[in-house]
N, C-alpha and C positions, 0 to 999 in steps of 0.2 A: 402954784407952779403947774399943777395938773390941769387946772382950768385954762391957763394961758396956752398951754400946749395944745389943748383940744380946739381952741379958737383959731389957731394959726392955719395958714394954707399949707405949710410945710408938713410932710408926713414923717420926716426923720425924728422930730421931737416927740411925735405921738408914739413912735416905736420905742424910743428911749424911755419914756414915762411908763409905757405898758410893760416893758421888760425889766427895767431897773427898780421900779417901785420906790420912788424917792423917800417915802416915809421910813423905809427900812434903814436908811443911813442914820436917821435920828435915834435909833436904838443904841447906837454906839456910845453916845454921851453918857447915859445912865450906867452902861456897863463899865466904861472906863472909870466913872466915879466910884462905883462899887469896888472895882479892883483897887483903886487908890486908897479907899477907906477901909480896906480889909485889915489893915494894921491895928485898927482900934478894937478888933475882936481877936485877941491873940489865940484863943482856943480854937477858933474856926478859920484862922487866916489862910491856912493851906487849902482848905476846902473851898473857901470863897474865891481865892485866886485861881484855882484850877477850874472851877465852874465858870467864872467870868471869862477866863482866857479861852475856854472851850466855846462859849457862846460868841465871843468876839471872832474867833476863827471861823466858826460856822457861818456867822453873818457875813464875814468877808468872802468866804467861798461862794455862798449863795448870791451875793451881789456881783462877784466876778463872773459867775455863770450867767446871770442875767445880762451883764454887759456883753459877754461873748455872744449870747443869743441875739441881742440887739444889733451888734455889728453884723452878724450873719443875715438878719432880716433886712438891714439897710443895704447890704451887698446884693441881696436877691432882688430888691426893687430897683436898684440902679442898673 
């Protein structure tokens, strides 16, 4: 995806890739998996759920911030 964006003539996709870091979204799958499997460890369930929910929230906020930065950068070039 990153290589396709760099080869295109359009600069908007370059900005989106630079600001959003698409690989960041791939971190959500293991975090959701850990959150769902926390029930198998009853002694640590609450700690695992809190930690993974914190990381999911942090990742979502960082991604949203990157998206807003990308929208701003696109607005500036248009």
